[in-house]
Biopython code that builds the backbone (N, CA, C, O; Angstrom):
import numpy as np
from Bio.PDB.StructureBuilder import StructureBuilder

atoms = [
    (1, "UNK", "N", (60.809, -32.466, -7.658)),
    (1, "UNK", "CA", (60.652, -31.581, -8.728)),
    (1, "UNK", "C", (59.280, -31.942, -9.473)),
    (1, "UNK", "O", (58.946, -33.117, -9.628)),
    (2, "UNK", "N", (58.506, -30.872, -9.922)),
    (2, "UNK", "CA", (57.166, -31.178, -10.478)),
    (2, "UNK", "C", (57.440, -31.474, -11.820)),
    (2, "UNK", "O", (58.535, -31.232, -12.329)),
    (3, "UNK", "N", (56.328, -32.077, -12.529)),
    (3, "UNK", "CA", (56.176, -32.516, -13.828)),
    (3, "UNK", "C", (56.465, -31.268, -14.710)),
    (3, "UNK", "O", (57.289, -31.331, -15.622)),
    (4, "UNK", "N", (55.762, -30.111, -14.417)),
    (4, "UNK", "CA", (55.974, -28.891, -15.086)),
    (4, "UNK", "C", (57.359, -28.574, -15.076)),
    (4, "UNK", "O", (57.886, -28.364, -16.169)),
    (5, "UNK", "N", (57.971, -28.508, -14.155)),
    (5, "UNK", "CA", (59.570, -28.243, -13.992)),
    (5, "UNK", "C", (60.236, -29.186, -14.890)),
    (5, "UNK", "O", (61.067, -28.679, -15.644)),
    (6, "UNK", "N", (60.051, -30.451, -14.974)),
    (6, "UNK", "CA", (60.677, -31.431, -15.702)),
    (6, "UNK", "C", (60.459, -31.218, -17.196)),
    (6, "UNK", "O", (61.305, -31.586, -18.011)),
    (7, "UNK", "N", (59.361, -30.642, -17.537)),
    (7, "UNK", "CA", (58.939, -30.311, -19.022)),
    (7, "UNK", "C", (59.585, -28.909, -19.384)),
    (7, "UNK", "O", (59.378, -28.454, -20.509)),
    (8, "UNK", "N", (60.347, -28.219, -18.490)),
    (8, "UNK", "CA", (60.994, -27.037, -18.755)),
    (8, "UNK", "C", (60.155, -25.744, -18.636)),
    (8, "UNK", "O", (60.440, -24.698, -19.219)),
    (9, "UNK", "N", (59.103, -25.919, -17.831)),
    (9, "UNK", "CA", (58.398, -24.608, -17.401)),
    (9, "UNK", "C", (59.010, -24.148, -16.259)),
    (9, "UNK", "O", (59.688, -24.854, -15.512)),
    (10, "UNK", "N", (58.734, -22.732, -16.077)),
    (10, "UNK", "CA", (59.497, -21.903, -15.004)),
    (10, "UNK", "C", (58.322, -20.940, -14.483)),
    (10, "UNK", "O", (57.301, -20.824, -15.161)),
    (11, "UNK", "N", (58.455, -20.358, -13.455)),
    (11, "UNK", "CA", (57.600, -19.276, -12.877)),
    (11, "UNK", "C", (56.222, -20.098, -12.577)),
    (11, "UNK", "O", (55.130, -19.638, -12.910)),
    (12, "UNK", "N", (56.348, -21.179, -12.010)),
    (12, "UNK", "CA", (55.104, -22.063, -11.886)),
    (12, "UNK", "C", (54.384, -21.451, -10.685)),
    (12, "UNK", "O", (54.994, -21.225, -9.640)),
    (13, "UNK", "N", (53.081, -21.185, -10.835)),
    (13, "UNK", "CA", (52.323, -20.685, -9.642)),
    (13, "UNK", "C", (50.895, -21.612, -9.648)),
    (13, "UNK", "O", (50.178, -21.774, -10.636)),
    (14, "UNK", "N", (50.694, -22.115, -8.445)),
    (14, "UNK", "CA", (49.309, -22.840, -8.271)),
    (14, "UNK", "C", (48.208, -21.860, -7.876)),
    (14, "UNK", "O", (48.335, -21.044, -6.963)),
    (15, "UNK", "N", (47.193, -21.991, -8.579)),
    (15, "UNK", "CA", (45.971, -21.049, -8.301)),
    (15, "UNK", "C", (45.101, -21.627, -7.357)),
    (15, "UNK", "O", (45.451, -22.645, -6.759)),
    (16, "UNK", "N", (43.923, -21.059, -7.137)),
    (16, "UNK", "CA", (42.964, -21.567, -6.096)),
    (16, "UNK", "C", (42.479, -22.965, -6.437)),
    (16, "UNK", "O", (42.412, -23.446, -7.569)),
    (17, "UNK", "N", (42.185, -23.484, -5.410)),
    (17, "UNK", "CA", (41.442, -24.935, -5.570)),
    (17, "UNK", "C", (39.921, -24.661, -5.380)),
    (17, "UNK", "O", (39.402, -24.288, -4.328)),
    (18, "UNK", "N", (39.338, -24.885, -6.463)),
    (18, "UNK", "CA", (37.677, -24.598, -6.315)),
    (18, "UNK", "C", (36.930, -25.862, -6.546)),
    (18, "UNK", "O", (37.394, -26.801, -7.194)),
    (19, "UNK", "N", (35.773, -25.850, -6.000)),
    (19, "UNK", "CA", (34.833, -26.928, -6.366)),
    (19, "UNK", "C", (34.473, -27.243, -7.778)),
    (19, "UNK", "O", (34.271, -26.263, -8.494)),
    (20, "UNK", "N", (34.358, -28.388, -8.297)),
    (20, "UNK", "CA", (34.128, -28.759, -9.510)),
    (20, "UNK", "C", (32.824, -29.549, -9.589)),
    (20, "UNK", "O", (32.923, -30.671, -9.095)),
    (21, "UNK", "N", (31.597, -29.232, -10.102)),
    (21, "UNK", "CA", (30.424, -29.958, -9.907)),
    (21, "UNK", "C", (30.185, -30.692, -11.310)),
    (21, "UNK", "O", (30.974, -30.655, -12.254)),
    (22, "UNK", "N", (28.945, -31.373, -11.283)),
    (22, "UNK", "CA", (28.454, -32.049, -12.453)),
    (22, "UNK", "C", (28.204, -30.970, -13.622)),
    (22, "UNK", "O", (28.561, -31.242, -14.769)),
    (23, "UNK", "N", (27.641, -29.852, -13.347)),
    (23, "UNK", "CA", (27.441, -28.844, -14.412)),
    (23, "UNK", "C", (28.686, -28.444, -14.944)),
    (23, "UNK", "O", (28.701, -28.308, -16.167)),
    (24, "UNK", "N", (29.658, -28.238, -14.376)),
    (24, "UNK", "CA", (31.034, -28.010, -14.909)),
    (24, "UNK", "C", (31.597, -29.200, -15.806)),
    (24, "UNK", "O", (32.075, -29.030, -16.928)),
    (25, "UNK", "N", (31.492, -30.273, -15.242)),
    (25, "UNK", "CA", (31.995, -31.400, -15.972)),
    (25, "UNK", "C", (31.260, -31.572, -17.287)),
    (25, "UNK", "O", (31.882, -31.948, -18.280)),
    (26, "UNK", "N", (29.925, -31.304, -17.338)),
    (26, "UNK", "CA", (29.122, -31.323, -18.509)),
    (26, "UNK", "C", (29.707, -30.588, -19.782)),
    (26, "UNK", "O", (29.358, -30.839, -20.936)),
    (27, "UNK", "N", (30.682, -29.609, -19.397)),
    (27, "UNK", "CA", (31.136, -28.659, -20.509)),
    (27, "UNK", "C", (32.288, -29.445, -21.140)),
    (27, "UNK", "O", (32.653, -29.113, -22.267)),
    (28, "UNK", "N", (32.830, -30.355, -20.575)),
    (28, "UNK", "CA", (33.875, -31.087, -21.241)),
    (28, "UNK", "C", (33.603, -32.196, -22.064)),
    (28, "UNK", "O", (32.756, -32.963, -21.604)),
    (29, "UNK", "N", (34.143, -32.524, -23.276)),
    (29, "UNK", "CA", (33.817, -33.684, -24.057)),
    (29, "UNK", "C", (34.108, -35.139, -23.481)),
    (29, "UNK", "O", (33.553, -36.160, -23.888)),
    (30, "UNK", "N", (34.990, -35.085, -22.547)),
    (30, "UNK", "CA", (35.102, -36.291, -21.897)),
    (30, "UNK", "C", (33.997, -36.699, -21.138)),
    (30, "UNK", "O", (33.869, -37.910, -20.958)),
    (31, "UNK", "N", (33.207, -35.961, -20.675)),
    (31, "UNK", "CA", (31.903, -36.229, -19.919)),
    (31, "UNK", "C", (30.872, -36.372, -20.852)),
    (31, "UNK", "O", (30.160, -35.401, -21.107)),
    (32, "UNK", "N", (30.678, -37.563, -21.453)),
    (32, "UNK", "CA", (29.442, -37.772, -22.323)),
    (32, "UNK", "C", (28.114, -37.473, -21.647)),
    (32, "UNK", "O", (27.999, -37.559, -20.424)),
    (33, "UNK", "N", (27.020, -37.089, -22.518)),
    (33, "UNK", "CA", (25.740, -36.956, -22.002)),
    (33, "UNK", "C", (25.325, -38.272, -21.057)),
    (33, "UNK", "O", (24.714, -38.174, -19.993)),
    (34, "UNK", "N", (25.740, -39.410, -21.606)),
    (34, "UNK", "CA", (25.271, -40.620, -20.735)),
    (34, "UNK", "C", (26.000, -40.715, -19.492)),
    (34, "UNK", "O", (25.459, -41.184, -18.491)),
    (35, "UNK", "N", (27.246, -40.282, -19.490)),
    (35, "UNK", "CA", (28.110, -40.187, -18.138)),
    (35, "UNK", "C", (27.552, -39.204, -17.140)),
    (35, "UNK", "O", (27.394, -39.445, -15.943)),
    (36, "UNK", "N", (27.255, -38.005, -17.787)),
    (36, "UNK", "CA", (26.560, -36.845, -16.905)),
    (36, "UNK", "C", (25.444, -37.454, -16.322)),
    (36, "UNK", "O", (25.378, -37.435, -15.092)),
    (37, "UNK", "N", (24.381, -38.095, -17.088)),
    (37, "UNK", "CA", (23.226, -38.708, -16.619)),
    (37, "UNK", "C", (23.510, -39.747, -15.603)),
    (37, "UNK", "O", (22.822, -39.755, -14.582)),
    (38, "UNK", "N", (24.385, -40.566, -15.759)),
    (38, "UNK", "CA", (24.751, -41.579, -14.693)),
    (38, "UNK", "C", (25.320, -40.968, -13.480)),
    (38, "UNK", "O", (25.052, -41.438, -12.374)),
    (39, "UNK", "N", (26.122, -39.902, -13.631)),
    (39, "UNK", "CA", (26.556, -39.096, -12.518)),
    (39, "UNK", "C", (25.430, -38.680, -11.588)),
    (39, "UNK", "O", (25.408, -38.919, -10.381)),
    (40, "UNK", "N", (24.381, -37.953, -12.361)),
    (40, "UNK", "CA", (23.346, -37.427, -11.669)),
    (40, "UNK", "C", (22.463, -38.443, -10.833)),
    (40, "UNK", "O", (21.937, -38.219, -9.743)),
    (41, "UNK", "N", (22.416, -39.593, -11.570)),
    (41, "UNK", "CA", (21.656, -40.683, -10.759)),
    (41, "UNK", "C", (22.435, -41.165, -9.491)),
    (41, "UNK", "O", (21.907, -41.180, -8.379)),
    (42, "UNK", "N", (23.677, -41.544, -9.717)),
    (42, "UNK", "CA", (24.324, -42.181, -8.589)),
    (42, "UNK", "C", (24.953, -41.395, -7.549)),
    (42, "UNK", "O", (25.146, -41.855, -6.423)),
    (43, "UNK", "N", (25.301, -40.146, -7.916)),
    (43, "UNK", "CA", (25.801, -39.194, -6.781)),
    (43, "UNK", "C", (24.736, -38.470, -6.192)),
    (43, "UNK", "O", (23.936, -37.830, -6.875)),
    (44, "UNK", "N", (24.682, -38.543, -4.869)),
    (44, "UNK", "CA", (23.614, -37.819, -4.084)),
    (44, "UNK", "C", (23.496, -36.428, -4.493)),
    (44, "UNK", "O", (24.534, -35.822, -4.759)),
    (45, "UNK", "N", (22.146, -35.721, -4.598)),
    (45, "UNK", "CA", (22.047, -34.594, -5.147)),
    (45, "UNK", "C", (22.726, -33.499, -4.360)),
    (45, "UNK", "O", (23.034, -32.475, -4.970)),
    (46, "UNK", "N", (23.006, -33.607, -3.002)),
    (46, "UNK", "CA", (23.691, -32.615, -2.206)),
    (46, "UNK", "C", (25.021, -32.549, -2.640)),
    (46, "UNK", "O", (25.533, -31.438, -2.506)),
    (47, "UNK", "N", (25.766, -33.480, -3.153)),
    (47, "UNK", "CA", (27.157, -33.426, -3.695)),
    (47, "UNK", "C", (27.285, -33.141, -5.167)),
    (47, "UNK", "O", (28.384, -33.238, -5.715)),
    (48, "UNK", "N", (26.208, -32.793, -5.822)),
    (48, "UNK", "CA", (26.371, -32.519, -7.389)),
    (48, "UNK", "C", (27.287, -31.328, -7.525)),
    (48, "UNK", "O", (28.112, -31.306, -8.439)),
    (49, "UNK", "N", (27.201, -30.483, -6.791)),
    (49, "UNK", "CA", (27.978, -29.174, -6.970)),
    (49, "UNK", "C", (29.499, -29.310, -6.625)),
    (49, "UNK", "O", (30.289, -28.416, -6.928)),
    (50, "UNK", "N", (29.860, -30.378, -6.025)),
    (50, "UNK", "CA", (31.289, -30.592, -5.445)),
    (50, "UNK", "C", (31.768, -31.979, -5.695)),
    (50, "UNK", "O", (32.336, -32.567, -4.775)),
    (51, "UNK", "N", (31.604, -32.539, -6.801)),
    (51, "UNK", "CA", (32.131, -33.917, -7.091)),
    (51, "UNK", "C", (33.609, -33.946, -7.212)),
    (51, "UNK", "O", (34.174, -35.034, -7.105)),
    (52, "UNK", "N", (34.284, -32.886, -7.418)),
    (52, "UNK", "CA", (35.832, -32.899, -7.522)),
    (52, "UNK", "C", (36.269, -31.502, -7.279)),
    (52, "UNK", "O", (35.462, -30.583, -7.146)),
    (53, "UNK", "N", (37.574, -31.351, -7.222)),
    (53, "UNK", "CA", (38.241, -30.030, -7.196)),
    (53, "UNK", "C", (39.007, -29.734, -8.340)),
    (53, "UNK", "O", (39.644, -30.606, -8.931)),
    (54, "UNK", "N", (38.978, -28.429, -8.722)),
    (54, "UNK", "CA", (39.684, -27.869, -9.915)),
    (54, "UNK", "C", (40.866, -26.966, -9.379)),
    (54, "UNK", "O", (40.654, -26.053, -8.582)),
    (55, "UNK", "N", (42.048, -27.255, -9.832)),
    (55, "UNK", "CA", (43.079, -26.511, -9.688)),
    (55, "UNK", "C", (43.801, -26.087, -10.907)),
    (55, "UNK", "O", (44.140, -26.916, -11.751)),
    (56, "UNK", "N", (44.089, -24.613, -11.048)),
    (56, "UNK", "CA", (44.616, -24.249, -12.179)),
    (56, "UNK", "C", (46.162, -23.850, -11.820)),
    (56, "UNK", "O", (46.486, -23.424, -10.712)),
    (57, "UNK", "N", (47.020, -24.034, -12.843)),
    (57, "UNK", "CA", (48.448, -23.698, -12.643)),
    (57, "UNK", "C", (48.759, -22.592, -13.766)),
    (57, "UNK", "O", (48.170, -22.671, -14.845)),
    (58, "UNK", "N", (49.579, -21.674, -13.549)),
    (58, "UNK", "CA", (50.238, -20.713, -14.595)),
    (58, "UNK", "C", (51.683, -20.938, -14.470)),
    (58, "UNK", "O", (52.253, -21.191, -13.409)),
    (59, "UNK", "N", (52.290, -20.821, -15.729)),
    (59, "UNK", "CA", (53.768, -21.001, -15.909)),
    (59, "UNK", "C", (54.203, -20.449, -17.262)),
    (59, "UNK", "O", (53.383, -19.973, -18.047)),
    (60, "UNK", "N", (55.344, -20.512, -17.487)),
    (60, "UNK", "CA", (55.955, -20.163, -18.789)),
    (60, "UNK", "C", (57.040, -21.150, -19.272)),
    (60, "UNK", "O", (57.679, -21.822, -18.464)),
    (61, "UNK", "N", (57.205, -21.212, -20.398)),
    (61, "UNK", "CA", (58.279, -21.864, -20.869)),
    (61, "UNK", "C", (59.308, -20.922, -21.583)),
    (61, "UNK", "O", (59.052, -20.344, -22.639)),
    (62, "UNK", "N", (60.510, -20.820, -20.899)),
    (62, "UNK", "CA", (61.424, -19.952, -21.602)),
    (62, "UNK", "C", (61.903, -20.134, -23.129)),
    (62, "UNK", "O", (61.917, -21.292, -23.545)),
    (63, "UNK", "N", (62.205, -19.341, -23.804)),
    (63, "UNK", "CA", (62.648, -19.471, -25.166)),
    (63, "UNK", "C", (63.825, -20.445, -25.171)),
    (63, "UNK", "O", (64.700, -20.437, -24.305)),
    (64, "UNK", "N", (63.786, -21.296, -26.220)),
    (64, "UNK", "CA", (65.095, -22.319, -26.480)),
    (64, "UNK", "C", (66.088, -21.417, -27.118)),
    (64, "UNK", "O", (65.775, -20.466, -27.834)),
    (65, "UNK", "N", (67.276, -21.760, -26.827)),
    (65, "UNK", "CA", (68.438, -21.043, -27.617)),
    (65, "UNK", "C", (69.102, -21.978, -28.691)),
    (65, "UNK", "O", (70.025, -21.559, -29.389)),
]
sb = StructureBuilder()
sb.init_structure("model")
sb.init_model(0)
sb.init_chain("A")
sb.init_seg("    ")
for serial, (resi, resn, name, xyz) in enumerate(atoms, 1):
    if name == "N":
        sb.init_residue(resn, " ", resi, " ")
    sb.init_atom(name, np.array(xyz, "f"), 0.0, 1.0, " ", f" {name:<3s}", serial, name[0])
structure = sb.get_structure()
């Protein structure tokens, strides 16, 4: 059973898995400018566009009674 199901969500659908690069990471506060700069230095340039994979899920939580 998925964590979403355990939390009470239904109609759970997994979306596409897409590459996630340093430029995308820079949009999130978790990735500070210093961390982004470090990533650009230590990760080879040819991998900058695909440092991770992003997956989205859609679901809904039915009304409680």
